C-alpha positions in Angstrom: 1.6 79.8 40.3 2.4 75.8 40.8 -0.7 73.7 40.3 -1.0 71.4 43.4 -3.2 68.3 43.6 -5.5 68.1 46.9 -3.7 66.8 49.6 -5.2 63.2 51.4 -5.6 65.5 54.5 -8.1 67.3 52.7 -10.9 65.6 53.4 -10.2 64.2 57.5 -13.6 64.0 59.2 -16.0 64.8 56.2 -18.5 64.1 55.6 -19.0 63.7 59.5 -16.9 61.4 62.5 -14.4 61.2 60.3 -16.8 58.6 58.1 -16.1 58.2 54.3 -18.8 60.4 51.9 -21.5 57.4 50.3 -23.3 59.1 47.8 -22.4 61.8 45.3 -24.3 64.3 46.9 -21.8 64.3 49.9 -19.0 64.4 47.5 -20.3 67.4 46.2 -21.2 68.9 49.2 -18.0 68.3 50.6 -16.0 69.9 47.8 -18.7 72.9 47.5 -17.6 73.5 51.0 -14.5 73.3 50.9 -14.4 75.9 47.8 -16.3 78.3 49.4 -14.6 78.5 52.5 -11.5 79.2 50.5 -9.8 75.7 51.8 -9.7 75.3 47.7 -8.5 78.2 45.8 -9.7 79.7 42.5 -7.6 78.3 39.9 -6.0 75.3 42.1 -5.7 71.6 40.4 -7.8 69.0 42.7 -5.8 65.6 42.2 -6.2 63.2 39.6 -9.6 61.2 39.8 -8.0 57.8 41.2 -6.6 59.6 44.0 -9.2 61.9 44.9 -12.0 59.2 44.5 -9.6 56.9 47.1 -9.0 60.0 49.1 -12.6 60.3 49.6 -13.4 56.5 50.0 -15.8 56.5 47.2 -15.8 54.8 43.6 -14.5 57.1 40.3 -17.8 56.4 39.0 -19.4 58.2 42.4 -17.0 60.8 42.2 -17.6 62.3 38.4 -21.1 62.2 39.3 -20.2 64.8 42.2 -17.5 66.6 39.7 -20.3 66.6 36.9 -22.7 68.5 39.5 -20.2 70.8 40.4 -19.1 71.8 37.0 -22.9 72.3 35.9 -23.1 74.8 39.1 -20.0 77.0 37.3 -17.8 75.6 41.0 -15.3 73.6 39.0 -13.8 73.6 35.6 -12.6 70.1 33.7 -10.0 71.0 31.1 -9.2 67.6 28.4 -5.8 66.6 27.8 -2.8 66.4 28.3 -1.8 68.7 30.6 -5.6 69.5 31.9 -7.2 68.2 35.1 -10.1 69.6 37.2 -9.9 73.1 38.6 -11.5 75.3 40.9 -13.6 77.9 39.0 -12.2 81.6 39.4 -14.5 84.0 41.1 -17.1 86.0 39.1 -16.8 89.3 38.3 -19.5 91.8 39.4 -20.8 94.2 36.8 -23.1 96.8 38.6 -25.2 98.0 36.6 -26.3 100.9 38.3 -22.9 102.3 39.0 -21.5 105.0 36.9 -19.8 104.2 33.4 -16.7 102.3 33.5 -14.2 100.4 31.1 -13.3 96.7 31.9 -10.0 97.5 32.7 -11.2 99.9 35.4 -14.0 97.4 36.9 -11.6 94.3 37.1 -9.3 96.6 38.7 -12.0 97.6 41.3 -12.2 94.2 42.1 -8.7 93.4 42.8 -8.6 91.4 39.5 -5.3 92.0 37.1 -7.0 93.1 33.8 -5.2 92.5 30.3 -6.0 92.7 26.5 -5.2 91.3 23.4 -6.3 93.5 20.4 -7.7 90.9 17.7 -8.1 93.3 15.3 -8.6 97.6 14.7 -9.3 98.9 11.6 -11.0 101.4 9.4 -14.4 99.8 8.4 -17.7 100.4 6.9 -20.7 99.8 9.6 -23.5 97.6 9.6 -27.3 99.2 9.4 -27.7 98.8 13.4 -24.4 100.9 14.0 -25.0 103.4 11.3 -28.4 103.6 12.8 -27.4 103.7 16.4 -24.4 106.4 15.4 -26.4 108.3 13.5 -23.7 107.9 10.3 -24.3 109.3 7.3 -24.3 107.3 4.0 -20.3 107.0 3.6 -19.1 107.9 7.1 -16.7 105.2 8.3 -16.3 103.8 11.7 -13.2 103.0 13.9 -14.2 98.9 14.4 -12.2 97.2 17.6 -12.4 94.1 18.4 -10.8 92.9 22.0 -10.4 90.0 24.1 -10.9 90.8 27.7 -8.3 89.0 30.3 -9.5 88.7 33.8 -6.4 87.4 36.1 -4.8 85.9 32.2 -7.7 84.1 31.4 -10.6 85.2 28.9 -13.6 87.2 30.6 -15.1 88.9 27.4 -15.1 89.6 23.8 -16.3 93.3 22.9 -17.1 94.5 19.2 -16.9 98.2 19.8 -17.3 100.8 17.1 -16.6 104.4 17.1 -17.2 107.3 14.5 -14.0 107.8 12.9 -15.3 111.8 11.8 -15.4 112.2 15.2 -12.2 110.6 16.3 -9.8 110.9 13.6 -6.4 109.4 14.2 -7.8 106.9 17.0 -6.0 104.1 15.6 -2.5 105.5 16.2 -3.2 105.4 19.8 -2.8 102.4 21.5 -5.8 100.7 22.3 -5.3 97.6 24.8 -6.3 99.8 27.6 -9.4 101.9 28.2 -10.5 103.3 25.0 -13.3 105.9 27.1 -9.9 107.3 28.9 -7.8 107.6 25.4 -11.7 109.3 24.7 -11.2 111.7 27.2 -7.9 112.6 27.3 -7.1 113.1 23.4 -11.0 114.3 22.3 -12.3 116.0 25.6 -15.1 113.2 25.0 -16.8 110.4 26.7 -19.7 108.3 27.9 -22.1 109.9 30.1 -25.1 107.9 29.3 -25.6 104.5 27.5 -28.3 102.2 27.0 -27.4 98.2 27.4 -29.6 95.6 25.7 -29.0 92.8 27.7 -30.0 89.0 26.8 -28.0 85.4 27.1 -27.2 83.3 24.4 -25.3 80.1 23.8 -21.6 80.3 22.6 -20.8 79.3 18.8 -17.7 77.2 18.4 -15.6 80.4 17.1 -16.9 82.1 20.2 -16.0 78.9 22.5 -12.7 78.7 21.1 -11.7 82.4 21.9 -13.6 82.7 25.3 -12.0 79.0 26.3 -15.6 77.7 27.2 -17.4 74.7 26.0 -19.6 75.2 22.6 -22.7 76.0 23.6 -21.6 77.3 26.9 -23.9 80.6 28.3 -22.7 84.0 27.2 -24.2 87.0 28.5 -24.8 89.8 25.6 -24.9 93.4 26.2 -25.6 95.6 23.3 -24.7 99.2 24.2 -24.9 102.6 22.6 -23.1 105.4 24.5 -23.7 108.9 24.2 -21.4 112.0 25.2 -22.6 115.0 27.6 -24.5 116.5 24.7 -26.7 113.4 23.6 -24.6 112.8 21.0 -23.8 108.9 20.1 -20.1 107.9 20.4 -20.0 104.1 20.8 -22.0 100.8 19.3 -20.7 97.9 21.0 -21.6 94.2 21.4 -20.0 92.7 24.1 -19.6 88.6 24.9 -19.3 88.4 28.8 -18.5 84.5 29.9 -21.4 83.6 32.1 -19.3 81.4 34.4 -17.3 84.7 35.2 -19.6 87.5 35.0 -22.4 88.2 37.7 -24.8 91.4 36.8 -25.8 93.6 40.1 -28.5 95.8 40.0 -29.6 98.4 42.3 -33.1 99.8 43.4 -34.5 102.3 46.0 -33.1 105.4 46.9 -29.3 106.3 46.3 -29.3 102.6 44.1 -26.3 104.4 41.8 -24.2 105.6 43.8 -24.8 104.7 47.6 -25.4 101.5 49.7 -29.2 102.6 50.7 -30.5 101.1 47.7 -31.5 97.2 47.4 -29.1 95.3 45.4 -30.4 92.0 43.0 -27.6 89.7 41.6 -28.4 88.2 38.8 -26.3 84.9 38.0 -26.0 82.6 34.6 -26.1 79.0 35.4 -25.6 75.8 32.7 -29.0 74.0 32.2 -29.0 70.9 33.7 -30.6 68.5 31.7 -31.3 64.7 32.5 
């Protein structure tokens, strides 16, 4: 889609009676309302700072303060360099921790988001100590080691490092690994995850992780360490997933029927960058 700068009439009548904004907080509220109302669409490019400041009747310094606040809140994204600019942030993906187990492609499709995958590495490998314990491997057993970058509407969403017992799934590397491995396990091996234990924490992106996920170094990442087991209780996957904090929300339901209905109360957990003064 062709990127368009904001029209000059976008801010008419804001914050009231046609008067221009006078503080960075007023500018922030104006833009935040536009984003929340859908008048500024996810991925849309805002105009150049000089033009945007003139349209809103404020100085560029004041505008930069407002944009910095919006960026800290995850509402916009500023891309440096030639061809960069200020863009409305893409919407967050809800990951329901109480729902049935599903892969990332199904999760994205259920929310109207186009899923994509880049397979970064697929190989037989010796497991680390943690993976060997989680998968209950015997000494000398190998794993299918799979690293993939997941895309949501064409932009990086999560980085996955999953390991599967090679003895249990012979020939897995010969199958197409760009979609759901869970579906491959069910279709080709009659196995799939029925239960899972996930350990969730937050950490800051390293330089390499930031490059792959297209976020600034030090950006908040949601880290999920998962062990999934089949219907017999045998572990079939050990994984470490890194989700972009600015693209992900956790939904946790509680109460009767929480996992499969709307009767449970839902708690939404989001990550926001820490604002320092």
